Structures are given as structure tokens and as C-alpha cells.
C-alpha positions as CSV (number, residue, x, y, z in Angstrom):
1,X,78.6,-54.3,43.9
2,X,79.4,-51.1,44.9
3,X,80.1,-49.1,48.1
4,X,78.0,-46.3,49.4
5,X,79.2,-44.5,52.8
6,X,76.4,-44.5,55.4
7,X,75.7,-42.3,58.7
8,X,74.6,-43.8,61.9
9,X,72.8,-41.4,64.3
10,X,72.9,-42.0,68.2
11,X,69.3,-41.2,69.0
12,X,67.3,-42.0,72.5
13,X,63.9,-43.4,72.0
14,X,60.9,-41.0,72.6
15,X,59.0,-43.7,74.5
16,X,61.4,-45.6,76.8
17,X,64.6,-43.3,76.5
18,X,66.9,-46.3,75.6
19,X,69.6,-45.2,73.1
20,X,69.9,-46.7,69.9
21,X,71.4,-46.3,66.4
22,X,69.4,-45.4,63.3
23,X,70.6,-44.5,59.6
24,X,67.7,-41.6,59.9
25,X,68.7,-38.6,61.6
26,X,64.4,-38.5,62.2
27,X,63.8,-41.8,63.9
28,X,62.0,-41.7,67.2
29,X,61.5,-45.1,68.5
30,X,63.8,-48.0,69.1
31,X,61.5,-50.9,68.3
32,X,58.1,-51.3,66.9
33,X,56.7,-52.4,70.2
34,X,57.8,-48.5,71.8
35,X,55.9,-47.1,68.7
36,X,52.9,-48.7,69.1
37,X,52.4,-48.2,73.1
38,X,53.6,-44.5,71.9
39,X,50.4,-44.5,69.5
40,X,48.2,-45.9,72.3
41,X,49.3,-43.4,75.0
42,X,49.0,-40.5,72.4
43,X,45.4,-41.8,71.9
44,X,44.3,-41.7,75.2
45,X,45.6,-38.4,75.7
46,X,43.5,-37.0,72.7
47,X,40.3,-38.6,74.2
48,X,40.8,-37.0,77.4
49,X,41.4,-33.8,75.8
50,X,38.3,-33.8,73.4
51,X,36.2,-35.4,76.7
52,X,37.1,-32.8,79.4
53,X,38.6,-30.1,77.4
54,X,41.5,-30.0,79.9
55,X,44.8,-32.0,80.0
56,X,46.9,-33.8,82.7
57,X,50.1,-32.1,83.3
58,X,51.6,-34.7,84.9
59,X,51.1,-37.0,81.8
60,X,53.5,-34.9,80.5
61,X,55.8,-34.9,83.4
62,X,55.7,-38.6,82.9
63,X,56.4,-38.6,79.6
64,X,59.9,-36.9,80.1
65,X,60.7,-39.6,82.7
66,X,61.6,-37.1,85.4
67,X,64.3,-36.2,83.2
68,X,63.2,-33.0,82.1
69,X,65.1,-30.0,83.6
70,X,62.7,-27.6,82.1
71,X,59.5,-29.6,83.6
72,X,58.2,-26.4,85.1
73,X,58.5,-24.3,82.2
74,X,56.5,-27.2,80.6
75,X,54.1,-27.0,83.2
76,X,53.3,-23.5,82.7
77,X,53.0,-23.8,79.1
78,X,50.6,-26.7,79.0
79,X,48.8,-24.3,81.5
80,X,48.5,-21.5,79.0
81,X,47.6,-23.9,76.4
82,X,44.8,-25.4,78.9
83,X,43.4,-21.9,79.4
84,X,43.6,-20.9,75.2
85,X,41.6,-24.5,74.7
86,X,39.1,-23.8,77.3
87,X,38.6,-20.2,75.8
88,X,38.0,-21.7,72.3
89,X,35.7,-24.3,73.4
90,X,33.5,-21.2,74.7
91,X,34.2,-19.2,71.7
92,X,32.9,-22.1,69.3
93,X,29.7,-22.6,71.7
94,X,29.0,-18.8,71.5
95,X,29.4,-19.0,67.9
96,X,27.1,-22.0,67.5
97,X,24.6,-20.3,69.6
98,X,24.8,-17.2,67.6
99,X,24.5,-19.2,64.6
100,X,21.3,-21.0,65.8
101,X,19.8,-17.9,66.5
102,X,20.8,-16.5,63.0
103,X,19.1,-19.3,61.6
104,X,15.9,-18.9,63.3
105,X,16.1,-15.2,62.4
106,X,17.0,-16.1,58.7
107,X,13.6,-18.5,58.3
108,X,11.5,-16.1,59.7
109,X,12.8,-13.4,57.3
110,X,12.4,-15.7,54.6
111,X,8.7,-16.7,55.7
112,X,8.0,-13.0,55.9
113,X,9.3,-12.3,52.7
114,X,7.1,-15.0,51.2
115,X,4.0,-13.5,52.6
116,X,4.8,-10.0,51.3
117,X,5.7,-11.3,47.9
118,X,2.9,-13.0,48.1
119,X,0.6,-9.9,49.4
120,X,2.5,-7.6,46.5
121,X,1.0,-10.3,43.9
122,X,-2.6,-10.1,45.2
123,X,-2.6,-6.2,45.5
124,X,-1.1,-6.3,41.6
125,X,-4.2,-8.3,40.7
126,X,-6.4,-6.2,42.7
127,X,-5.3,-3.1,40.4
128,X,-5.2,-4.6,37.3
129,X,-8.9,-5.9,37.9
130,X,-10.4,-2.4,38.9
131,X,-8.4,-1.2,35.6
132,X,-10.4,-3.6,33.7
133,X,-13.8,-2.3,35.2
134,X,-12.8,1.1,35.0
135,X,-12.2,0.6,31.1
136,X,-15.6,-1.7,31.2
137,X,-17.8,1.1,33.1
138,X,-16.2,4.0,30.9
139,X,-17.7,2.2,27.3
140,X,-21.0,1.3,29.0
141,X,-20.9,5.2,29.7
142,X,-20.1,6.1,26.1
143,X,-22.8,3.7,25.3
144,X,-25.6,5.0,27.0
145,X,-24.7,8.6,25.8
146,X,-25.2,7.1,22.4
147,X,-28.7,5.8,23.3
148,X,-29.7,8.9,24.7
149,X,-28.7,10.7,21.5
150,X,-30.6,8.2,19.7
151,X,-33.9,8.7,21.4
152,X,-34.5,12.2,19.4
153,X,-34.3,10.1,16.0
154,X,-36.2,7.7,17.0
155,X,-39.4,9.7,18.6
156,X,-39.1,12.6,16.1
157,X,-42.6,12.1,14.8
158,X,-45.6,9.7,15.2
159,X,-48.5,9.3,17.7
160,X,-49.0,11.6,20.9
161,X,-47.8,8.3,23.3
162,X,-44.4,8.3,21.4
163,X,-42.7,11.4,23.5
164,X,-44.3,9.5,26.6
165,X,-42.4,6.5,26.1
166,X,-39.1,9.0,25.1
167,X,-39.4,10.7,28.5
168,X,-39.5,7.2,30.4
169,X,-36.7,6.0,28.5
170,X,-34.5,9.0,29.0
171,X,-35.4,9.0,33.0
172,X,-33.9,5.5,32.7
173,X,-30.7,6.1,30.6
174,X,-30.2,9.2,33.1
175,X,-30.6,7.2,36.5
176,X,-28.4,4.3,34.8
177,X,-25.8,7.1,33.7
178,X,-25.8,8.6,37.2
179,X,-24.9,5.2,38.7
180,X,-22.5,4.2,35.9
181,X,-20.8,7.7,36.8
182,X,-20.8,7.4,40.5
183,X,-19.4,4.1,40.1
184,X,-16.5,5.2,37.5
185,X,-15.3,8.1,39.6
186,X,-14.7,5.8,42.6
187,X,-12.1,4.0,40.7
188,X,-9.3,6.4,40.7
189,X,-9.0,6.6,44.3
190,X,-9.5,2.9,44.9
191,X,-6.4,2.1,42.3
192,X,-4.7,5.2,44.4
193,X,-5.1,3.1,47.5
194,X,-3.8,-0.1,46.3
195,X,-1.0,1.4,44.5
196,X,0.2,3.2,47.8
197,X,-0.3,-0.1,49.6
198,X,2.1,-1.9,46.8
199,X,4.3,0.6,47.3
200,X,4.6,0.2,51.1
201,X,4.3,-3.7,50.8
202,X,7.3,-3.3,48.7
203,X,9.5,-0.9,50.9
204,X,8.6,-3.7,53.8
205,X,10.0,-6.5,51.3
206,X,12.9,-4.5,50.6
207,X,13.7,-4.1,54.0
208,X,13.2,-7.7,54.9
209,X,15.5,-8.4,52.2
210,X,18.1,-6.3,53.3
211,X,17.6,-8.1,56.9
212,X,18.2,-11.0,55.4
213,X,21.3,-10.5,53.7
214,X,22.4,-9.2,56.9
215,X,21.7,-12.5,58.5
216,X,23.3,-14.4,55.9
217,X,26.4,-12.3,56.0
218,X,26.3,-12.9,59.8
219,X,26.3,-16.8,59.1
220,X,29.2,-16.4,57.0
221,X,31.1,-14.4,59.2
222,X,30.4,-17.1,62.0
223,X,31.1,-19.8,59.9
224,X,34.5,-18.8,58.9
225,X,35.0,-18.0,62.5
226,X,33.9,-21.0,63.6
227,X,36.6,-22.8,61.2
228,X,39.5,-20.6,62.3
229,X,38.9,-21.5,66.0
230,X,38.5,-25.0,65.1
231,X,42.2,-25.1,63.1
232,X,43.7,-23.0,66.0
233,X,41.7,-25.8,68.6
234,X,43.2,-28.6,66.5
235,X,46.9,-27.2,66.9
236,X,46.7,-26.6,70.6
237,X,45.5,-30.4,70.9
238,X,48.1,-31.4,69.0
239,X,50.4,-29.4,71.2
240,X,48.9,-30.9,74.4
241,X,49.1,-34.5,73.0
242,X,52.5,-34.3,71.7
243,X,54.9,-36.3,73.4
244,X,58.2,-34.8,75.1
245,X,60.5,-32.8,72.8
246,X,63.2,-34.3,70.3
247,X,66.4,-36.1,71.7
248,X,69.7,-34.8,71.1
249,X,70.8,-36.4,67.8
250,X,74.7,-36.9,67.5
251,X,75.9,-38.1,64.0
252,X,78.4,-41.0,64.1
253,X,80.4,-41.8,61.1
254,X,81.5,-45.3,60.3
255,X,83.5,-47.0,57.6
256,X,81.5,-47.6,54.2
257,X,80.2,-51.0,53.6
258,X,79.4,-53.1,50.6
259,X,75.6,-52.5,49.3
260,X,74.2,-54.7,47.0
261,X,72.1,-53.5,44.3
262,X,68.6,-54.6,44.3
263,X,67.4,-56.8,41.6
264,X,63.5,-56.2,40.4
265,X,61.2,-58.4,38.9
266,X,60.2,-56.8,35.3
267,X,56.7,-57.8,34.8
268,X,55.8,-57.6,30.7
269,X,53.2,-55.3,30.1
270,X,49.9,-56.8,29.2
271,X,46.7,-55.8,27.3
272,X,43.9,-55.5,30.0
273,X,40.7,-57.5,29.3
274,X,37.8,-55.2,28.7
275,X,36.1,-53.2,31.6
276,X,39.2,-53.9,33.7
277,X,42.6,-51.5,34.8
278,X,45.8,-52.1,36.0
279,X,46.6,-51.5,39.5
280,X,49.5,-49.3,38.6
281,X,47.4,-47.3,35.8
282,X,44.8,-47.0,38.5
283,X,47.1,-45.4,41.0
284,X,48.0,-42.6,38.3
285,X,44.4,-41.5,37.5
286,X,42.6,-38.7,38.9
287,X,39.2,-38.9,40.1
288,X,37.0,-35.7,40.4
289,X,35.3,-35.3,43.7
290,X,33.4,-32.2,45.0
291,X,32.3,-30.7,48.3
292,X,29.6,-28.7,48.5
293,X,29.1,-25.7,50.8
294,X,27.7,-25.1,54.3
295,X,26.1,-27.7,57.0
296,X,24.3,-29.4,53.8
297,X,27.6,-29.9,51.9
298,X,29.1,-31.2,54.5
299,X,26.2,-33.7,55.6
300,X,26.6,-34.9,51.7
301,X,30.1,-35.6,52.1
302,X,33.1,-35.4,49.6
303,X,31.2,-36.4,46.5
304,X,32.4,-38.4,43.4
305,X,31.7,-36.9,40.2
306,X,30.9,-40.3,38.5
307,X,27.7,-41.9,38.8
308,X,26.3,-39.9,41.7
309,X,22.7,-41.0,42.9
310,X,20.8,-39.9,45.9
311,X,18.0,-41.8,46.9
312,X,15.4,-39.7,49.0
313,X,13.0,-41.8,51.3
314,X,10.9,-41.1,54.2
315,X,7.4,-41.2,55.6
316,X,4.3,-39.6,53.9
317,X,4.4,-35.9,55.3
318,X,8.1,-35.8,56.5
319,X,9.0,-33.2,54.0
320,X,10.9,-35.1,51.1
321,X,9.8,-32.8,48.8
322,X,10.6,-29.5,50.5
323,X,14.2,-31.3,51.2
324,X,14.6,-32.3,47.2
325,X,14.2,-28.4,46.5
326,X,16.7,-27.5,49.0
327,X,19.1,-29.8,47.7
328,X,18.5,-28.7,44.4
329,X,19.1,-25.3,45.4
330,X,22.5,-26.0,46.8
331,X,23.7,-27.8,43.8
332,X,22.6,-25.3,41.2
333,X,24.3,-22.4,43.4
334,X,27.4,-23.9,44.1
335,X,27.9,-26.1,40.6
336,X,26.4,-23.4,38.7
337,X,24.5,-26.0,36.8
338,X,20.8,-26.6,35.2
339,X,18.3,-29.0,36.8
340,X,15.1,-30.4,35.5
341,X,12.6,-31.8,38.4
342,X,10.0,-34.1,37.6
343,X,7.0,-33.4,39.9
344,X,5.1,-36.4,39.0
345,X,3.5,-37.0,42.7
346,X,1.6,-33.5,42.7
347,X,2.3,-31.9,39.2
348,X,3.1,-28.2,39.0
349,X,0.7,-26.0,41.3
350,X,0.5,-24.0,44.3
351,X,2.3,-26.3,46.4
352,X,5.1,-26.8,43.9
353,X,5.4,-23.0,44.0
354,X,5.5,-22.6,47.9
355,X,8.2,-25.3,47.8
356,X,10.3,-23.3,45.2
357,X,9.7,-19.9,46.5
358,X,12.4,-19.9,49.6
359,X,15.5,-20.7,47.5
360,X,15.2,-18.0,44.8
361,X,15.7,-20.3,41.8
362,X,15.3,-18.9,38.5
363,X,15.0,-20.4,35.2
364,X,18.1,-22.4,35.8
365,X,15.4,-25.1,37.3
366,X,13.1,-26.7,34.9
367,X,10.1,-28.4,36.2
368,X,7.7,-30.9,34.4
369,X,4.4,-32.1,36.1
370,X,4.2,-35.2,33.9
371,X,7.0,-37.5,32.2
372,X,8.0,-41.3,31.7
373,X,11.0,-43.2,31.9
374,X,12.0,-42.1,28.3
375,X,11.7,-38.4,29.2
376,X,13.9,-38.8,32.2
377,X,16.7,-40.4,30.0
378,X,16.1,-37.4,27.7
379,X,16.6,-35.0,30.3
380,X,19.8,-36.8,31.6
381,X,21.3,-36.1,28.5
382,X,20.7,-32.3,28.6
383,X,20.8,-31.7,32.3
384,X,23.5,-32.3,34.9
385,X,20.9,-32.9,37.6
386,X,17.7,-34.6,37.2
387,X,15.3,-35.0,40.0
388,X,12.2,-37.5,40.0
389,X,9.5,-37.1,42.6
390,X,8.8,-40.0,42.5
391,X,10.3,-42.8,40.8
392,X,7.5,-44.9,41.9
393,X,5.2,-42.9,39.7
394,X,7.1,-43.6,36.6
395,X,6.1,-47.0,36.7
396,X,9.7,-48.2,36.0
397,X,11.4,-51.6,37.1
398,X,13.7,-51.4,40.0
399,X,17.0,-52.4,37.9
400,X,16.2,-49.2,35.8
401,X,17.4,-47.3,38.5
402,X,20.9,-49.1,38.4
403,X,20.3,-48.7,34.5
404,X,20.2,-44.8,34.5
405,X,23.5,-44.3,37.0
406,X,25.5,-46.5,34.5
407,X,24.0,-45.0,31.3
408,X,24.7,-41.6,32.8
409,X,27.6,-41.6,34.7
410,X,27.9,-37.9,34.9
411,X,24.5,-36.6,35.5
412,X,23.6,-36.4,39.1
413,X,20.1,-38.1,39.8
414,X,18.2,-37.2,43.0
415,X,15.3,-40.0,43.1
416,X,12.5,-39.8,45.6
417,X,10.8,-43.3,46.5
418,X,8.1,-43.8,48.5
419,X,7.9,-45.9,51.7
420,X,5.4,-49.2,52.2
421,X,3.2,-49.5,55.0
422,X,5.8,-51.8,56.8
423,X,8.5,-48.8,56.3
424,X,10.5,-50.5,54.0
425,X,11.5,-48.6,50.4
426,X,9.2,-49.2,47.7
427,X,10.7,-51.0,45.1
428,X,13.2,-53.3,47.2
429,X,16.3,-53.3,49.3
430,X,18.0,-53.3,45.7
431,X,17.5,-49.5,45.7
432,X,19.5,-48.9,48.8
433,X,22.4,-50.9,47.9
434,X,22.5,-49.6,44.2
435,X,22.4,-45.4,45.3
436,X,25.6,-44.0,46.3
437,X,23.6,-42.3,49.4
438,X,20.1,-43.3,50.9
439,X,18.8,-40.6,53.0
440,X,15.7,-41.1,55.3
441,X,13.5,-38.3,55.9
442,X,11.7,-38.4,59.2
443,X,9.8,-36.2,61.6
444,X,11.0,-36.3,65.2
445,X,9.6,-33.7,67.7
446,X,7.7,-31.5,65.3
447,X,11.3,-31.3,63.5
448,X,11.9,-32.5,59.8
449,X,15.4,-34.5,60.0
450,X,17.3,-35.9,57.3
451,X,19.3,-39.2,58.1
452,X,22.2,-40.5,56.2
453,X,21.3,-44.2,56.1
454,X,23.7,-45.0,53.7
455,X,26.5,-43.4,51.7
456,X,29.9,-43.6,50.2
457,X,31.1,-40.5,51.2
458,X,32.2,-40.8,54.9
459,X,28.8,-39.3,56.6
460,X,26.8,-42.2,57.4
461,X,24.9,-42.0,60.3
462,X,25.1,-38.2,60.0
463,X,21.8,-36.4,60.9
464,X,20.8,-32.9,59.5
465,X,17.8,-30.9,60.4
466,X,15.9,-29.5,57.5
467,X,14.0,-27.4,59.9
468,X,17.2,-25.5,61.3
469,X,19.7,-25.9,58.1
470,X,22.4,-27.4,60.4
471,X,24.2,-30.8,61.1
472,X,22.9,-31.8,64.3
473,X,25.0,-35.3,64.6
474,X,27.9,-36.1,62.8
475,X,30.7,-39.4,63.4
476,X,28.0,-40.7,66.2
477,X,29.0,-37.4,68.1
478,X,26.3,-34.5,68.6
479,X,27.7,-31.7,66.7
């Protein structure tokens, strides 16, 4: 037994105003009932602020129970907070509009850049072809000259008819030489015109890239400003919804009392069975999570680095493959990793080139047009990110999907699944439940939209506009 001095404090309840004593100087409520009622009132006030962008001054007056002599000053302060709140809301709406316009401009510039890059390549091919034709024509002219010299030797003697044949052949060679000479003389000007056109295209391409970078910088600035305003807005909401100010606390000394030492039950440490862990050990463990950038990163949520597998499904033509390359670009850029893409549905061709082009992906992404399940397993050993379009084309059983996650827990899998005519995932519903996240890609009013159908990272029900690159629905509320 030991003796310990304890100090009690006289405090007024923040909800009902009743005086009470507590050993804690920061105690606020005289009972659990007052604590619950206060939290309910605070929640209602927060809902009012969020829904209307305003706050009732009379509510704060009611909190004070009419006893606060500075009620008028509090009214003025709350009024100023209301004005700041409304100004921030307007500012954030303006930033959203500016961001939407910048995203639209960004998409237009990216499309123009793709077109310009295409035409630069076309002009380069035409220049190469003209140069090859120029070399060929030059070789033909040299051959004609050799043929003309050979005529003199061939018809140096013989009958009277031979000189006539010589004249006839010389005339034919002269005409052919003249034709080839005229053709050869056109090539330099044609090549020069194409080179000038290429320079103009490259100049336009440079301008568009600079404009695109400016738009991207503007989007970054808008996002940062939006975050700042969001933090400030939350601070104002907290102040608006905070109950009346703290009561005066007067410490009161009391005689020391005997305090018994607590008795703890000691549990002997035992060896855990395989694949199990103690709750205490679990709480001391550190699990690696990460959040990707931008709207798409917010849509995916706070990802766990262990056994990440994303099942991507959707109707035919909704844009699953396009969205998969957008996801690959985000993972590769943010995590600075390499990726392997199995394009099993369409192989590697012009369509794949068009899908990769907007994201400026380099050789950090490897694309295979064919592959088997064994190839996917081998890639999982070498690449931190493996994409399969589609898993159905592998001809693998459904349970192989779960086996991949467990066999390669540090590899991120993005697997595309086709839908049946009934609208379900081809391969069964087990795929949906075994995956870390299941994303359904749909086409709505001409816009490609990704919907988080199932996820372990806190974003179920969110919607992301693939076409605009922004979250359009979060927490069942329009963003």
C-alpha cells in the first residue's frame, strides 16, 4: 500500500453547466450522458455548415445558456467566420471550374501533340523514301551512261545495218537519260520542301509541349491552392461547430488517500502456431502503405504495399485498356518502378501505340503481345507491376488469380477481366472478392467512367472520370 496526493478540480460541465469535481484539469463533461448529447449537437451543427455554408449564431448563444457576457462579441466573430466560410466556398468552386477548363485544354493539347508527332513521323518517312528514290535514279543514270559508251564498241565494225541500230539505241538511251535526269533534278526541291514542313511541324510541336507544361503547372498550382483552402475551410468549420469556450478551472487540494497498487495478470509467452501472430506483436508491426498523386490516386485510396491486386472489368468498348495504361503511368511515375504489360487481346500494334502515346512512357514499360501463365509468373519475379489484358486470354483457372497474389505479395497486379452477356465478371464472382479492389469501367453519356465497386482502401462507391481525369463522386457525394 502506498500514499499518493491527488488534486481535484472544480469544473463546470461544457454541456449543462453543472459544477462537478474531477482529478483531470481538462475534463469537460459531468457525465457520459452530457458527453453523448454534446457530440450529437456538434454533429448536427457540422451537417448544417456543410449543407448550407452558414452557421446559426443563435445556436452558439444557446450553448452559453445565456450566461456569456461576451455574447455580442461572439456573434460578431461568428459573422466574420461565416463570411470567410462563404468566400472560401466560392474560391474553391472557382478553382474547380478553372481546373476543369485546364483539364479540357490539357486533353486538347495532348491530342494535338499526338497528331503532330504522327505527322512528323510521316514526313520523315517521305523524306527517307525520296532520298532512296534519288539514290536509285542516280544509279540508273550512271548505268545509262555506261550503256551509251558501250554502243561504240559494240557497233565498231560489221554490216551497214549496224550503224542504224546504233543510232536507234542511242536515241532511246538519250530519251531515257533525259527523263531520268528531269526526275533526279526534282528530288532536291521536294526533299527541301519536306524538310521545311518537318521543321514547321517540330516548331508547332515544341510550342504545344510548352503550352501543355504551362497547363500542367497551372493544374498543380490549383490543386495546391485547393488543398490550402480546404484546410482553412476545415479550420473555420471546426471553430463554427465548437461549443462554448472552456470554463474556469479552480484547483482544490484534498488530503492524500491510500491507493492500492494494481495487480496485473502475467500471461506466459507461448510459441505461436504457423501463420499466426499474437495481438501484441501485431500492434508493434509496421505495415507499408502509400497514396498515389492526383485525382486518380485519391480514387484508388491509401494502398497497402502487400498483396495489391486490382481487378478491372467493364463492357466492351468502355475503355478498360485505355484506363489500364493511365493506371500504369501513375504507378510508374509515382513509385519510380518498372512494369510488364501483357497485351493478349489485341497484341502489339497501332492501337497499342495510340494508347501508350499520351502518357510519355519509356522503356520502363515492357509490352508483350503473347504470353502464358508461366510468363506472367516469371514477370512477377522481375517487375514490381504486372498488367494482363485480359486474364481470360491466359486460359487460366479462377483460383490462379488468388494464387498469384499469395505467391508474389510484393508485386502489384492489374488484371483485366471481360464481362459475360449477363453483365457479370467472366470467371465468377470469386474474382471480385479475392481482389484488393474491383473497378468497373462504364460509358455514360459519352463519358468513360471508372466506378470503385469493391475496395479495401476506403473508396467504395467513388467514381472517376477517365475522360476528364477527375473524381466526380466521393463518399456518395458529388465532388
